[in-house]
C-alpha positions as CSV (number, residue, x, y, z in Angstrom):
1,X,0.0,0.0,0.0
2,X,1.3,3.5,-0.8
3,X,2.4,5.6,2.1
4,X,-0.6,7.6,3.4
5,X,-0.5,11.4,4.0
6,X,0.6,12.5,7.5
7,X,-2.2,14.0,9.4
8,X,-0.8,14.0,13.0
9,X,2.6,15.8,13.0
10,X,4.3,15.3,16.4
11,X,2.3,12.1,17.1
12,X,3.9,8.7,17.1
13,X,2.5,5.5,15.6
14,X,2.5,2.4,17.7
15,X,1.1,-1.1,17.5
16,X,-0.1,-2.0,21.0
17,X,-1.4,-5.3,22.2
18,X,-5.2,-5.2,22.7
19,X,-7.3,-8.1,24.0
20,X,-5.9,-10.6,21.6
21,X,-5.6,-8.2,18.7
22,X,-2.9,-5.7,17.8
23,X,-4.2,-2.2,17.9
24,X,-2.7,0.6,15.8
25,X,-2.6,3.9,17.7
26,X,-1.5,7.5,17.1
27,X,-0.3,9.0,20.4
28,X,0.6,12.6,21.1
29,X,0.5,15.4,23.5
30,X,1.0,15.7,27.3
31,X,-1.2,15.7,30.3
32,X,-4.1,13.5,31.5
33,X,-5.0,10.6,29.1
34,X,-7.8,11.1,26.6
35,X,-8.9,8.3,24.2
36,X,-10.8,9.2,21.0
37,X,-12.5,6.4,19.1
38,X,-13.6,6.6,15.4
39,X,-16.6,5.2,13.7
40,X,-17.7,3.6,10.4
41,X,-16.5,3.9,7.7
42,X,-13.5,5.7,9.0
43,X,-10.3,5.4,11.0
44,X,-8.4,7.3,13.7
45,X,-7.8,9.9,10.9
46,X,-11.3,11.4,11.6
47,X,-9.8,13.2,14.6
48,X,-7.1,15.1,12.7
49,X,-8.9,18.5,12.9
50,X,-9.2,18.3,16.7
51,X,-6.1,16.5,17.6
52,X,-3.6,19.4,17.8
53,X,-5.8,21.4,20.3
54,X,-6.6,18.3,22.3
55,X,-2.9,17.3,22.5
56,X,-2.1,20.8,24.0
57,X,-4.0,19.7,27.1
58,X,-4.0,15.9,27.1
59,X,-2.1,12.8,26.2
60,X,-4.2,11.8,23.2
61,X,-4.5,8.2,22.2
62,X,-6.2,7.6,18.8
63,X,-6.7,3.9,18.2
64,X,-8.0,2.2,15.1
65,X,-10.8,-0.2,16.2
66,X,-10.1,-3.9,15.6
67,X,-10.7,-4.7,12.0
68,X,-10.4,-1.0,11.0
69,X,-7.5,1.1,9.7
70,X,-4.2,-0.6,10.4
71,X,-5.3,-2.6,13.5
72,X,-5.4,-6.4,13.6
73,X,-8.2,-8.5,12.3
74,X,-10.1,-10.7,14.7
75,X,-11.1,-14.3,13.9
76,X,-14.8,-14.3,13.1
77,X,-17.4,-16.7,14.3
78,X,-21.1,-17.5,14.0
79,X,-22.0,-15.6,17.2
80,X,-20.1,-12.4,16.1
81,X,-18.6,-12.0,19.6
82,X,-15.2,-11.1,18.1
83,X,-16.6,-7.8,16.8
84,X,-18.9,-7.1,19.7
85,X,-18.5,-3.7,21.4
86,X,-17.6,-5.5,24.6
87,X,-14.6,-7.1,22.9
88,X,-13.6,-3.8,21.3
89,X,-13.9,-2.1,24.7
90,X,-11.5,-4.8,26.2
91,X,-9.0,-3.8,23.5
92,X,-9.1,-0.2,24.6
93,X,-8.7,-1.0,28.2
94,X,-5.8,-3.3,27.4
95,X,-4.1,-0.7,25.2
96,X,-4.4,2.0,27.9
97,X,-3.1,-0.3,30.6
98,X,-0.1,-1.2,28.5
99,X,0.5,2.5,27.9
100,X,0.5,3.0,31.7
101,X,-3.0,4.5,32.1
102,X,-5.6,2.8,34.3
103,X,-8.1,5.7,34.1
104,X,-8.8,8.1,31.3
105,X,-11.2,10.4,29.6
106,X,-13.0,8.9,26.6
107,X,-14.7,10.2,23.5
108,X,-16.3,8.2,20.7
109,X,-18.1,8.9,17.4
110,X,-20.4,6.5,15.7
111,X,-19.3,2.9,16.2
112,X,-16.5,4.2,18.4
113,X,-19.1,5.8,20.6
114,X,-20.8,2.4,21.0
115,X,-17.5,0.9,22.1
116,X,-17.1,3.9,24.5
117,X,-20.4,3.5,26.2
118,X,-20.0,-0.3,26.5
119,X,-16.6,0.4,28.1
120,X,-18.2,2.8,30.6
121,X,-20.8,0.0,31.5
122,X,-18.2,-2.8,31.8
123,X,-15.2,-0.9,33.2
124,X,-16.7,2.1,35.1
125,X,-13.6,2.5,37.2
126,X,-11.5,3.2,34.0
127,X,-13.5,6.1,32.6
128,X,-13.3,9.5,34.2
129,X,-15.6,11.3,31.7
130,X,-17.5,10.0,28.6
131,X,-18.4,11.9,25.5
132,X,-20.6,10.3,22.8
133,X,-21.0,11.8,19.3
134,X,-24.1,11.4,17.2
135,X,-25.5,8.1,18.4
136,X,-28.2,6.7,20.6
137,X,-27.7,3.3,22.3
138,X,-27.8,0.2,20.0
139,X,-30.9,-1.2,21.7
140,X,-32.7,2.1,21.3
141,X,-31.9,2.2,17.6
142,X,-33.2,-1.3,17.0
143,X,-36.2,-1.0,19.3
144,X,-37.2,2.2,17.6
145,X,-36.6,1.0,14.0
146,X,-39.4,2.6,12.1
147,X,-39.6,2.7,8.4
148,X,-38.3,6.3,8.4
149,X,-35.3,5.3,10.5
150,X,-34.7,2.2,8.4
151,X,-34.6,4.3,5.3
152,X,-32.1,6.8,6.8
153,X,-30.0,4.2,8.5
154,X,-30.4,1.4,5.9
155,X,-26.8,0.3,6.4
156,X,-27.7,-1.1,9.8
157,X,-29.8,-3.7,8.0
158,X,-27.7,-4.1,4.9
159,X,-24.3,-4.6,6.5
160,X,-25.8,-7.0,9.1
161,X,-27.0,-9.4,6.4
162,X,-25.5,-12.8,6.4
163,X,-22.1,-13.3,4.7
164,X,-21.3,-12.9,1.9
165,X,-24.1,-10.7,0.6
166,X,-23.0,-7.2,1.6
167,X,-19.3,-8.1,1.1
168,X,-20.1,-9.2,-2.5
169,X,-22.0,-6.1,-3.4
170,X,-19.6,-3.7,-1.8
171,X,-16.6,-5.5,-3.5
172,X,-17.8,-4.3,-6.9
173,X,-17.0,-0.7,-6.0
174,X,-15.8,-0.3,-2.4
175,X,-14.4,3.3,-2.8
176,X,-17.5,4.5,-4.5
177,X,-19.6,2.9,-1.8
178,X,-17.4,4.6,0.8
179,X,-17.6,8.0,-0.8
180,X,-21.4,7.7,-1.2
181,X,-21.8,6.8,2.4
182,X,-19.7,9.6,3.7
183,X,-21.4,12.2,1.5
184,X,-24.9,11.0,2.2
185,X,-24.4,11.4,6.0
186,X,-23.2,15.0,5.8
187,X,-25.5,18.1,6.0
188,X,-24.3,19.2,2.5
189,X,-24.6,15.7,1.0
190,X,-21.2,16.0,-0.5
191,X,-17.5,15.4,0.4
192,X,-16.5,19.1,0.8
193,X,-16.1,18.8,4.6
194,X,-13.5,16.1,4.3
195,X,-9.8,16.8,3.9
196,X,-8.4,14.9,0.8
197,X,-5.7,13.5,3.0
198,X,-8.2,12.0,5.4
199,X,-10.2,10.6,2.4
200,X,-7.0,8.9,1.3
201,X,-6.8,7.1,4.6
202,X,-10.5,6.0,4.5
203,X,-10.2,4.8,0.9
204,X,-7.1,2.8,1.6
205,X,-8.7,1.1,4.5
206,X,-12.0,0.4,2.8
207,X,-10.4,-0.8,-0.4
208,X,-9.3,-4.0,1.4
209,X,-11.8,-6.9,1.2
210,X,-10.9,-8.3,4.6
211,X,-11.6,-5.0,6.3
212,X,-14.9,-4.6,4.5
213,X,-15.7,-8.0,6.0
214,X,-14.7,-6.8,9.4
215,X,-17.0,-3.8,9.3
216,X,-19.9,-6.1,8.3
217,X,-19.0,-8.3,11.3
218,X,-19.2,-5.1,13.4
219,X,-22.7,-4.5,12.2
220,X,-23.7,-8.2,12.5
221,X,-22.6,-8.0,16.2
222,X,-24.7,-4.8,16.5
223,X,-27.8,-6.7,15.3
224,X,-27.2,-9.6,17.7
225,X,-24.8,-9.7,20.7
226,X,-24.5,-6.0,21.2
227,X,-28.3,-5.6,21.2
228,X,-28.6,-8.6,23.7
229,X,-26.0,-7.0,26.0
230,X,-27.8,-3.6,26.0
231,X,-31.1,-5.3,26.8
232,X,-29.5,-7.2,29.7
233,X,-28.4,-3.8,31.1
234,X,-31.8,-2.4,30.7
235,X,-33.5,-5.4,32.3
236,X,-31.1,-5.2,35.3
237,X,-31.7,-1.5,35.7
238,X,-28.1,-0.6,35.2
239,X,-27.0,2.8,34.0
240,X,-23.7,4.4,33.1
241,X,-22.3,6.0,36.3
242,X,-19.6,8.0,34.5
243,X,-20.4,11.7,33.8
244,X,-21.6,11.6,30.2
245,X,-21.9,14.3,27.5
246,X,-23.6,13.8,24.2
247,X,-23.4,15.8,21.0
248,X,-25.4,15.2,17.9
249,X,-25.8,16.8,14.5
250,X,-28.9,18.7,13.6
251,X,-28.8,16.7,10.4
252,X,-27.1,13.6,11.9
253,X,-28.3,10.0,12.1
254,X,-30.1,10.2,15.5
255,X,-32.1,13.2,14.5
256,X,-32.5,16.8,15.6
257,X,-34.1,18.5,18.6
258,X,-33.5,17.1,22.1
259,X,-34.4,13.5,21.2
260,X,-30.9,12.0,21.6
261,X,-30.4,13.7,25.0
262,X,-33.8,12.4,26.2
263,X,-32.8,8.9,25.2
264,X,-29.5,9.0,27.0
265,X,-31.1,10.2,30.2
266,X,-32.6,6.7,30.4
267,X,-29.1,5.2,30.1
268,X,-26.8,7.4,32.1
269,X,-27.1,8.7,35.7
270,X,-25.6,12.1,34.8
271,X,-25.8,13.3,31.3
272,X,-25.9,16.6,29.4
273,X,-25.3,17.7,25.8
274,X,-26.6,19.6,22.9
275,X,-27.1,19.7,19.1
276,X,-24.5,21.1,16.7
277,X,-25.3,22.5,13.3
278,X,-23.9,19.6,11.3
279,X,-24.5,16.3,9.7
280,X,-23.2,13.0,11.2
281,X,-19.5,13.8,11.0
282,X,-19.3,16.5,13.7
283,X,-15.5,16.4,13.9
284,X,-15.0,17.2,10.2
285,X,-18.2,19.2,9.4
286,X,-18.1,21.4,12.5
287,X,-14.7,21.0,14.1
288,X,-14.5,24.3,16.0
289,X,-17.9,23.9,17.7
290,X,-17.2,20.2,18.5
291,X,-13.8,21.0,19.9
292,X,-15.1,23.8,22.1
293,X,-17.8,21.6,23.5
294,X,-15.4,18.7,24.2
295,X,-12.8,20.9,25.8
296,X,-15.4,22.5,28.1
297,X,-16.7,19.1,29.1
298,X,-13.3,17.4,29.7
299,X,-11.7,20.3,31.5
300,X,-10.7,19.7,35.2
301,X,-12.2,22.5,37.2
302,X,-9.9,21.9,40.2
303,X,-6.8,22.0,37.9
304,X,-8.1,25.2,36.3
305,X,-8.6,26.9,39.8
306,X,-5.0,26.0,40.8
307,X,-3.5,27.0,37.5
308,X,-2.5,23.5,36.5
309,X,-2.9,22.2,33.0
310,X,-6.0,20.1,32.4
């Protein structure tokens, strides 16, 4: 594969052992640890517009989720456990422990946000603060799957179809499918919000058949084991105990208004958030507004009062 454009000057690349899978990370900055997780159909590159400012305050860790980007591929099975958000969350905890961090701030977008909230459920002691971008919980998505939602989020049903149907169809034109997907989820319905260098990263990743398969396994897990795990939490009355902040696009996938915040109030004990004028890709469509909101949420009031870096 041709060398990809550099989007994170001053950050190092490192392959770190996850929970049975090697996880590729970009790591930079100094200060308290902050993990930022990407979604579909992207890689860690989606954080490039925010990373310099975040790294001025935090030690920023940008992993590629298992199966995505340059991270390792997991062995797949009929129960889709290997690509469940629980297993992906274990990767993140393992990576951070190996980097010397037992507790960290955590932000996630799209599929990465699903990994992030699962991590907060399963490892509450590890997460200091949790930010979730443009999602509602997996169970809430499936339980509320109306015709309107199915049409706007058709990929939830398409990518979760049994192998090899989506893989075969995407294989005919993977880059065109990627570009269509990215454009269709923006407010402008085009690719103008995306840096050409970031698009090169996304296209290189999605041009690999084995990684298209991995993303389908991710969605198959979402339609099965992830949904089951969410329901188990609901039935047991469990909520996320970590302070939680949600952002969503006015033209994003969960919808406008206060709907996403109201949903998350049923899933987290302490939650706040607001809408941003954007489509689904907040970090690339509205980077300044997204960055300002995240910095305000993640700041350490005690450190600010004593003049220490947050």
